[in-house]
C-alpha positions as CSV (number, residue, x, y, z in Angstrom):
1,M,11.4,20.0,3.2
2,T,15.1,19.5,3.8
3,G,16.4,18.3,0.5
4,I,16.3,14.5,1.5
5,A,14.8,12.3,-0.9
6,T,12.8,10.1,1.5
7,Y,10.5,10.5,4.3
8,K,9.1,8.3,7.2
9,A,5.7,6.9,6.8
10,V,3.4,4.8,9.1
11,L,0.5,2.6,7.8
12,F,-2.6,2.1,9.8
13,G,-5.5,-0.2,8.8
14,P,-7.9,-3.0,9.9
15,N,-5.5,-5.9,9.8
16,P,-2.0,-6.9,10.3
17,M,-0.8,-6.9,6.8
18,A,0.9,-3.4,7.3
19,S,-0.9,-1.9,10.5
20,G,1.6,0.3,12.5
21,M,4.3,-0.6,9.8
22,E,6.9,2.2,9.3
23,L,8.6,2.6,6.0
24,D,10.6,5.2,4.1
25,L,8.8,6.7,1.0
26,E,10.3,8.8,-1.8
27,F,9.1,12.3,-2.6
28,V,7.3,12.7,-5.8
29,D,7.9,16.0,-7.5
30,G,9.0,17.4,-4.0
31,E,6.0,16.2,-2.5
32,Y,4.7,13.7,0.0
33,Q,3.0,10.7,-1.8
34,D,-0.8,10.9,-1.5
35,T,-1.3,7.1,-1.9
36,V,0.7,3.9,-1.2
37,V,-0.3,0.7,-2.5
38,L,1.2,-2.6,-0.9
39,E,0.9,-5.9,-2.7
40,A,1.2,-9.5,-1.3
41,V,0.5,-12.9,-2.6
42,D,-1.4,-15.5,-0.6
43,E,-2.4,-18.9,-2.1
44,G,-2.4,-17.6,-5.6
45,I,-4.4,-14.6,-4.8
46,V,-2.8,-11.1,-5.3
47,I,-3.9,-8.9,-2.5
48,M,-3.5,-5.1,-3.1
49,R,-4.2,-2.8,-0.2
50,S,-4.3,1.0,-0.8
51,Y,-3.5,3.7,1.8
52,R,-4.2,7.5,1.9
53,R,-2.0,10.0,3.3
54,G,-3.5,11.9,6.4
55,H,-3.5,15.5,7.1
56,E,-0.6,15.6,9.5
57,T,2.7,16.4,8.2
58,E,5.2,15.6,11.1
59,E,7.1,12.3,10.5
60,P,6.2,9.8,10.4
61,V,3.5,10.7,8.2
62,P,0.3,8.6,8.7
63,Y,-1.5,6.7,5.8
64,R,-4.9,5.2,6.4
65,F,-6.2,2.0,4.7
66,F,-9.0,2.8,2.2
67,E,-9.3,-0.1,-0.3
68,E,-8.3,-3.8,-1.0
69,V,-8.4,-5.4,-4.3
70,D,-7.9,-9.4,-4.6
71,E,-7.1,-11.0,-8.1
72,E,-6.2,-14.3,-8.8
73,L,-2.7,-14.8,-10.6
74,S,-3.0,-15.0,-14.4
75,G,-2.1,-18.6,-15.6
76,Q,-2.9,-20.5,-12.2
77,A,-6.7,-20.0,-12.4
78,E,-9.0,-22.8,-13.6
79,P,-10.3,-22.1,-17.1
80,D,-14.1,-21.5,-17.2
81,V,-14.9,-23.7,-20.1
82,P,-18.2,-25.9,-20.4
83,N,-17.8,-29.6,-20.9
């Protein structure tokens, strides 16, 4: 590590949300981040996609898609109340 607070990373995944996207990430306690989570909102649904760091250590450091969690935004969902 060179004393710089950020490093270049590139995300790879099965869809275009972040596939091939390069970004600057901050070191955490002087180490590369193990997991990156991106969040997007689409039609009232929060989509969280997680990426894990690959074994390569040359920049840009690759992160591979491993999980997606979709949740409705609170307050916008229809209440489940019987009539």
